[in-house]
C-alpha positions as CSV (number, residue, x, y, z in Angstrom):
1,X,-103.2,44.6,-51.0
2,X,-104.4,42.8,-47.8
3,X,-107.3,40.3,-48.4
4,X,-110.6,41.4,-46.9
5,X,-111.7,38.9,-44.3
6,X,-114.9,36.9,-44.9
7,X,-116.4,37.7,-41.4
8,X,-116.3,40.4,-38.9
9,X,-117.8,39.6,-35.5
10,X,-119.2,43.0,-34.5
11,X,-119.7,43.8,-30.8
12,X,-121.2,47.0,-29.4
13,X,-120.2,47.5,-25.8
14,X,-120.7,49.8,-22.8
15,X,-119.4,49.1,-19.3
16,X,-119.3,45.3,-19.5
17,X,-115.6,44.9,-19.3
18,X,-115.5,41.5,-17.7
19,X,-118.3,40.0,-19.8
20,X,-116.6,41.3,-22.9
21,X,-113.3,39.9,-21.9
22,X,-114.9,36.4,-21.5
23,X,-116.6,36.7,-24.9
24,X,-113.4,37.8,-26.7
25,X,-111.4,34.9,-25.1
26,X,-114.0,32.5,-26.4
27,X,-114.0,34.0,-29.9
28,X,-110.2,34.4,-30.3
29,X,-109.7,30.8,-29.2
30,X,-110.4,29.9,-32.8
31,X,-107.2,29.5,-34.9
32,X,-109.1,30.6,-38.1
33,X,-107.6,33.7,-39.7
34,X,-110.5,34.5,-42.0
35,X,-112.3,36.6,-39.5
36,X,-111.8,39.7,-37.4
37,X,-113.5,41.1,-34.3
38,X,-114.7,44.8,-34.5
39,X,-115.5,46.1,-31.0
40,X,-117.3,49.5,-30.8
41,X,-117.0,51.0,-27.4
42,X,-119.7,53.6,-26.4
43,X,-117.5,55.6,-24.0
44,X,-117.3,53.0,-21.2
45,X,-116.1,54.2,-17.8
46,X,-115.1,50.8,-16.4
47,X,-111.7,50.3,-18.0
48,X,-113.1,48.6,-21.1
49,X,-110.6,50.2,-23.4
50,X,-107.6,49.3,-21.2
51,X,-108.8,45.7,-21.1
52,X,-109.1,45.6,-24.9
53,X,-105.6,46.9,-25.4
54,X,-104.3,44.0,-23.3
55,X,-105.3,41.6,-26.0
56,X,-102.3,40.7,-28.3
57,X,-104.2,39.5,-31.3
58,X,-104.3,41.4,-34.6
59,X,-107.8,40.1,-35.4
60,X,-109.1,42.5,-32.7
61,X,-110.0,45.9,-34.0
62,X,-111.1,48.6,-31.5
63,X,-113.5,51.5,-32.4
64,X,-114.0,54.3,-29.9
65,X,-117.1,56.6,-30.1
66,X,-116.3,60.2,-29.4
67,X,-119.5,60.5,-27.2
68,X,-122.2,58.1,-25.9
69,X,-124.7,57.6,-28.8
70,X,-127.1,55.3,-26.9
71,X,-127.3,51.6,-26.9
72,X,-129.6,51.1,-30.0
73,X,-127.5,53.5,-32.1
74,X,-124.3,51.8,-31.0
75,X,-125.5,48.5,-32.3
76,X,-126.0,50.1,-35.7
77,X,-122.6,51.8,-35.4
78,X,-121.0,48.4,-34.7
79,X,-122.5,46.9,-37.9
80,X,-121.3,49.8,-40.0
81,X,-117.8,49.4,-38.5
82,X,-117.5,46.0,-40.0
83,X,-114.0,45.4,-41.6
84,X,-115.1,42.3,-43.5
85,X,-117.5,41.0,-46.2
86,X,-120.1,40.0,-43.6
87,X,-120.9,41.5,-40.2
88,X,-122.0,39.1,-37.5
89,X,-123.5,41.1,-34.6
90,X,-123.1,39.8,-31.0
91,X,-124.1,41.5,-27.7
92,X,-121.2,41.8,-25.4
93,X,-122.7,39.5,-22.8
94,X,-123.2,36.4,-25.0
95,X,-121.5,33.0,-24.9
96,X,-119.6,32.0,-28.1
97,X,-118.6,28.6,-29.4
98,X,-115.5,29.0,-31.5
99,X,-115.5,25.4,-32.8
100,X,-118.4,26.5,-35.1
101,X,-116.5,29.4,-36.8
102,X,-115.0,27.3,-39.6
103,X,-118.4,26.0,-40.6
104,X,-119.9,29.5,-40.7
105,X,-117.1,30.9,-42.8
106,X,-117.4,28.0,-45.3
107,X,-121.2,28.8,-45.7
108,X,-120.5,32.5,-46.2
109,X,-117.7,31.8,-48.6
110,X,-119.8,29.4,-50.8
111,X,-122.8,31.6,-51.1
112,X,-123.8,35.3,-51.5
113,X,-126.4,36.5,-49.0
114,X,-127.8,39.9,-48.1
115,X,-128.6,38.6,-44.6
116,X,-128.3,35.4,-42.5
117,X,-129.8,34.7,-39.2
118,X,-128.3,32.2,-36.7
119,X,-130.7,31.3,-33.9
120,X,-129.3,30.8,-30.4
121,X,-127.7,27.5,-29.6
122,X,-130.7,26.6,-27.3
123,X,-133.0,26.8,-30.3
124,X,-130.6,25.0,-32.7
125,X,-130.2,22.0,-30.5
126,X,-133.8,21.1,-31.0
127,X,-133.2,20.7,-34.8
128,X,-132.3,17.3,-36.1
129,X,-130.1,18.7,-38.8
130,X,-127.8,21.2,-37.0
131,X,-126.2,22.6,-40.2
132,X,-129.5,23.0,-42.2
133,X,-129.6,26.3,-44.2
134,X,-133.0,27.6,-45.3
135,X,-132.9,30.2,-48.0
136,X,-135.5,32.9,-49.0
137,X,-135.8,35.1,-52.0
138,X,-134.8,38.7,-51.8
139,X,-137.5,41.2,-50.8
140,X,-141.0,40.3,-49.7
141,X,-140.3,36.5,-49.0
142,X,-137.4,37.4,-46.8
143,X,-139.3,40.0,-44.8
144,X,-142.3,37.7,-44.2
145,X,-140.0,34.9,-43.0
146,X,-137.8,37.0,-40.8
147,X,-140.1,38.9,-38.5
148,X,-139.7,42.6,-37.9
149,X,-137.9,42.6,-34.5
150,X,-135.0,40.5,-33.3
151,X,-132.7,40.0,-30.4
152,X,-129.6,41.4,-32.2
153,X,-127.1,38.6,-31.6
154,X,-126.8,36.1,-34.5
155,X,-127.8,38.6,-37.2
156,X,-125.3,38.6,-40.1
157,X,-125.4,41.5,-42.6
158,X,-123.7,41.8,-46.0
159,X,-121.3,44.6,-45.4
160,X,-121.0,45.5,-49.1
161,X,-124.7,46.2,-49.2
162,X,-124.6,48.1,-45.9
163,X,-121.8,50.3,-47.0
164,X,-123.0,50.7,-50.6
165,X,-126.7,51.3,-50.2
166,X,-127.6,52.2,-46.7
167,X,-127.3,55.5,-44.7
168,X,-126.5,55.2,-41.0
169,X,-128.2,58.5,-40.2
170,X,-131.7,57.2,-41.1
171,X,-131.4,54.5,-38.4
172,X,-130.2,57.0,-35.8
173,X,-133.3,59.1,-36.5
174,X,-135.7,56.2,-36.1
175,X,-137.7,55.8,-32.9
176,X,-137.6,52.1,-33.1
177,X,-136.2,50.0,-30.2
178,X,-134.9,47.6,-32.9
179,X,-132.9,49.8,-35.2
180,X,-130.6,46.8,-36.1
181,X,-133.7,45.0,-37.4
182,X,-134.4,48.0,-39.7
183,X,-131.0,47.5,-41.2
184,X,-131.8,43.8,-41.8
185,X,-135.1,44.7,-43.5
186,X,-133.3,47.1,-45.8
187,X,-130.5,44.7,-46.9
188,X,-133.1,42.0,-47.6
189,X,-134.2,44.0,-50.6
190,X,-131.0,43.4,-52.5
191,X,-130.2,39.7,-52.3
192,X,-131.4,36.3,-51.0
193,X,-131.3,35.6,-47.3
194,X,-131.0,32.5,-45.1
195,X,-131.5,31.0,-41.7
196,X,-128.6,28.9,-40.6
197,X,-129.0,26.4,-37.8
198,X,-125.5,26.5,-36.5
199,X,-124.8,26.2,-32.7
200,X,-122.6,29.2,-32.6
201,X,-123.8,31.4,-29.7
202,X,-126.2,31.5,-26.8
203,X,-127.5,33.9,-24.2
204,X,-126.3,33.6,-20.6
205,X,-128.7,31.8,-18.2
206,X,-131.7,33.7,-16.8
207,X,-130.0,34.2,-13.4
208,X,-127.5,36.5,-15.1
209,X,-130.2,39.1,-15.8
210,X,-131.0,39.5,-12.1
211,X,-127.6,40.9,-11.3
212,X,-126.9,42.6,-14.7
213,X,-129.3,45.5,-15.3
214,X,-130.0,46.5,-18.9
215,X,-132.3,48.5,-21.1
216,X,-134.3,51.2,-19.5
217,X,-133.3,54.4,-17.8
218,X,-135.7,56.6,-15.8
219,X,-137.2,59.5,-17.7
220,X,-137.1,63.2,-16.6
221,X,-139.9,62.5,-14.1
222,X,-138.0,59.6,-12.5
223,X,-140.3,56.9,-14.1
224,X,-138.7,53.9,-15.7
225,X,-139.2,53.7,-19.5
226,X,-141.6,51.1,-20.8
227,X,-139.9,47.9,-21.8
228,X,-140.0,46.0,-25.0
229,X,-143.1,43.8,-24.1
230,X,-145.3,46.8,-23.1
231,X,-148.1,47.5,-25.7
232,X,-147.2,51.2,-25.9
233,X,-143.6,50.3,-26.8
234,X,-144.8,47.6,-29.2
235,X,-147.1,50.2,-30.9
236,X,-144.3,52.7,-31.2
237,X,-142.0,50.1,-32.7
238,X,-144.6,49.0,-35.2
239,X,-145.1,52.6,-36.3
240,X,-141.3,53.1,-36.6
241,X,-141.0,50.0,-38.8
242,X,-143.9,51.1,-41.2
243,X,-142.6,54.7,-41.4
244,X,-139.1,53.5,-42.1
245,X,-140.2,51.2,-44.9
246,X,-142.3,53.9,-46.5
247,X,-139.6,56.6,-46.2
248,X,-136.3,55.0,-46.5
249,X,-136.6,51.5,-48.1
250,X,-136.3,52.5,-51.7
251,X,-136.7,49.1,-53.4
252,X,-140.0,48.7,-51.5
253,X,-141.5,51.4,-53.7
254,X,-141.5,49.0,-56.6
255,X,-143.8,46.6,-54.8
256,X,-147.3,46.1,-56.2
257,X,-150.3,47.2,-54.2
258,X,-151.1,43.6,-53.4
259,X,-147.6,42.9,-52.2
260,X,-147.8,46.0,-50.0
261,X,-151.1,44.7,-48.6
262,X,-149.5,41.4,-47.8
263,X,-146.5,43.0,-46.2
264,X,-148.3,45.6,-44.0
265,X,-151.0,43.3,-43.0
266,X,-148.3,40.8,-41.9
267,X,-146.6,43.6,-39.9
268,X,-149.8,44.4,-38.1
269,X,-150.5,40.8,-37.3
270,X,-146.9,40.3,-36.1
271,X,-146.8,43.2,-33.7
272,X,-150.3,42.3,-32.3
273,X,-148.8,38.8,-31.5
274,X,-146.1,40.5,-29.4
275,X,-148.7,42.3,-27.2
276,X,-149.8,38.8,-26.0
277,X,-146.6,38.6,-24.1
278,X,-147.4,41.6,-22.0
279,X,-149.1,39.7,-19.1
280,X,-146.5,37.0,-18.8
281,X,-143.7,39.6,-19.1
282,X,-145.0,41.7,-16.3
283,X,-145.2,38.7,-13.9
284,X,-141.7,37.5,-14.9
285,X,-139.6,38.6,-11.9
286,X,-136.3,37.9,-13.6
287,X,-137.1,39.9,-16.7
288,X,-138.6,42.8,-14.7
289,X,-135.5,42.9,-12.4
290,X,-133.3,43.0,-15.5
291,X,-135.2,46.2,-16.7
292,X,-135.5,47.8,-13.2
293,X,-139.3,47.6,-13.0
294,X,-141.5,45.9,-10.4
295,X,-143.3,42.7,-11.5
296,X,-147.1,42.7,-11.1
297,X,-150.1,40.6,-12.0
298,X,-152.2,41.9,-15.0
299,X,-155.9,41.0,-14.6
300,X,-157.9,39.8,-17.6
301,X,-160.0,43.0,-17.5
302,X,-156.8,45.1,-17.6
303,X,-155.4,43.0,-20.3
304,X,-158.5,43.5,-22.4
305,X,-158.5,47.2,-21.9
306,X,-154.8,47.3,-23.0
307,X,-155.7,45.3,-26.1
308,X,-158.6,47.5,-26.9
309,X,-156.4,50.6,-26.6
310,X,-153.8,48.9,-28.9
311,X,-156.4,47.8,-31.5
312,X,-157.9,51.3,-31.9
313,X,-154.5,53.0,-32.0
314,X,-153.4,50.7,-34.8
315,X,-156.7,51.4,-36.6
316,X,-156.1,55.1,-36.4
317,X,-152.5,54.8,-37.5
318,X,-153.3,52.7,-40.6
319,X,-156.0,55.3,-41.6
320,X,-153.6,58.2,-41.1
321,X,-150.5,56.7,-42.8
322,X,-152.1,56.2,-46.3
323,X,-151.5,52.5,-46.4
324,X,-153.6,50.5,-48.9
325,X,-157.3,50.4,-47.9
326,X,-157.2,46.6,-47.7
327,X,-154.8,46.8,-44.8
328,X,-157.4,48.8,-42.8
329,X,-160.1,46.3,-43.8
330,X,-157.9,43.3,-42.8
331,X,-157.2,44.8,-39.4
332,X,-161.0,45.3,-38.8
333,X,-161.8,41.7,-39.9
334,X,-159.1,40.5,-37.5
335,X,-160.7,41.9,-34.4
336,X,-162.7,38.9,-33.2
337,X,-159.6,36.6,-33.7
338,X,-157.5,39.0,-31.6
339,X,-160.1,39.1,-28.9
340,X,-160.2,35.3,-28.7
341,X,-156.4,35.2,-28.5
342,X,-156.3,37.7,-25.7
343,X,-158.8,35.8,-23.7
344,X,-157.1,32.5,-24.3
345,X,-153.7,33.9,-23.3
346,X,-155.1,35.4,-20.2
347,X,-157.1,32.3,-19.3
348,X,-153.8,30.5,-18.5
349,X,-153.7,32.6,-15.3
350,X,-157.2,33.8,-14.8
351,X,-159.2,30.7,-15.6
352,X,-161.6,31.3,-12.8
353,X,-162.9,34.5,-14.5
354,X,-163.4,33.1,-18.0
355,X,-167.0,32.0,-17.8
356,X,-169.6,32.0,-20.6
357,X,-171.2,35.0,-18.9
358,X,-167.9,36.9,-18.8
359,X,-167.2,36.1,-22.5
360,X,-170.7,37.4,-23.5
361,X,-170.1,40.6,-21.6
362,X,-166.7,41.0,-23.2
363,X,-168.2,40.4,-26.7
364,X,-170.8,43.1,-26.2
365,X,-168.3,45.6,-24.8
366,X,-165.4,45.2,-27.2
367,X,-166.8,43.6,-30.4
368,X,-170.5,44.3,-31.0
369,X,-170.2,48.0,-30.3
370,X,-170.3,50.1,-33.4
371,X,-167.4,52.4,-34.1
């Protein structure tokens, strides 16, 4: 019987034939035979399949979807298509350093993890110990350490757990933009996890995004969908994470009420922190061009109105979702801290508006008012 490889590098792709070719050449430059590459094509129309068939390497395994299932679902599909013990996900546009493969396979061979995260090379290079591995206990400790949304590249899943305990259909049903992160949260319940500072991959330079459109498509009214840093999108993603954990993450049901309070309060705080990037995201011309939206300046007053909308919608969601009462109370107590953070974030661009008189007016309008 053929030995199961240690690692599958799982790539979801759609109409990025040339980028994918470059990535595969970088990966397959390694002489290591303990890994395979599982590519899942989402019905590309640019000759991707023909290009893949030109590779003469038995480590490359091609999976063809019968119909286009959407980008987020295809990422999940790619992870479930893993042919090895561990599934390392990579976007088809990343840069890969094959000289790091041996080190990664040794780490995965010597330990049993449910999930491992490898930060991008740009982040790793700031660490003094490039091969440092930080471990976390299964369950709550892993979730609190990981965050609840991730750029998908660099995420490694234990394929035995994925195949043995998880249902692909529940992720397809989710409204989350980060369905791959839901898979990670679920596998974390079964075994310890780790962050591995290995300089294995990196994103392409920012200039790449200007000429390579991604992400959003116009809706039926011709309006571009909100991007990941828009508060409405962040709110919907937060809801999807909470709903998923309550409905599908079975081990989570054994958590004590206090543990649930810690978890859900952390989720609320985490997603609020993401809303602080709305203003900088909307003025980032490269990021906006990448998602086919027009960059614009968000004033402090508009930023405050957006935050106020977000705060109240989260409050209503917590009340309607039957989370522990303490989660609701924690969110209410956090209001003034949030207001200060919004003002501080906005002051970087709007300093001329942040006067003592303006702050007093804001305090009366958004905090002192009774609800």
